[in-house]
N, C-alpha and C positions, 0 to 999 in steps of 0.2 A: 674603330670606334663602334661599329655595328656589333661586333662580337662581344664587347664589354656590356652593351645594353642587353643583349640576348642572355648572357650569363646572369646578369642582375635579375632579369625577369624569371629565369629558371630557379634561381635561389629564392626569389620572392614567392613563386608558386609553391615550392617545396615547403617553405616556412608556413605559408597560409594553409596548406593542406594539413600540416601537422597541428596547427592551431585549431582548425576545424575538427580534426580527429579527437583532439583533447577535449574540446567542448562537447562533442557528442558522447564521449566516454564519461565525462563528468555528469551529464544528464542521466545516462544509463545507470551509473553507479551511485546515484543520489539515494538518500535514505527514503524519500517518498516513493520512488519507483520500486525500490526493494520492498517497502511495506505493502504496496499494491500487489506485487508478485506474491508475497507471503500470504496476504489476505485471500487472493484468488486460489492459491494452492491449498490453503487450510479449508476454505469453503468447499472446494472440490473434494477434499479428503473426507470432510464431514458428510457430504452427500453420498459418498461411496460407502461409508461405514454405517450410517443410520438412515432410516426412512423419515426424513424431516417432516413431510406432510402428515404422516400418521402421528408423530409426536405432537404437532400443533393441533391436530384434529382431536386427539384424546385429552387434551388439557382442559381445565375448568375455565369458566367464563370470567369470574371475578379476578381483579388484579392481585389481591393477596393470595388467592388460591393458585394463580399462575406462577407467582414467585416461588411458593412452596413446591409446586409441581416441577418447575424447571430445576430447582435445587436438588430435588429428589432424583430426577432423571439424570442430572449431571453426576451426582454422587454414586449412582448405581450403574454407570456405564463403564466401558473399558477405558484403560489408561490412554490409549491412542486417541480416542474421541475427546477425552478430557484435555489432552495436550493440544489437540487441534482447536478446541473451543477457546482455550487460553491464548493460543497464537492469534486467533481471529480477533479476540477482544483487544489484545495488545497492539496489533497492527491497526485496528480501527481507531484506538485512542491516539496512536502516533500520527495517523493521517488527519484526524480531527485537529490535533495540536498544530500540525504543519499547515493546514488550511487556515486556522485561526491566526497563526503568525504571519501568513502571507498576505492577509487582508490588512491594508494600512488603517491604522487607528483614526487618522484624520478624516478618512472617508466615512467613518461611522458617526463621528461627532460633527454636527452641523453648527457652524459658528454664526 
């Protein structure tokens, strides 16, 4: 009788270990974690390719001028930097969408 109980607990431990492994892998492979990884990698790449502080320092003060300046800077940079900027924007939008979807609507509306 003792042997059967021990086998049952070994089986249970094995199953629970696999369930835990799957839950950890599900978290690691989720879209949000992937988006954060892409965002960090793209920002690191932008930092290696251009001197961001100098770009911000050389820009105009007014809002409309900043928009034109950033568009011009984006248009006249290398393809690698353009791809990294687009990756940064896409992953930021995805993360904002994921955060907005994770907030329950009922907590925002006070009845």
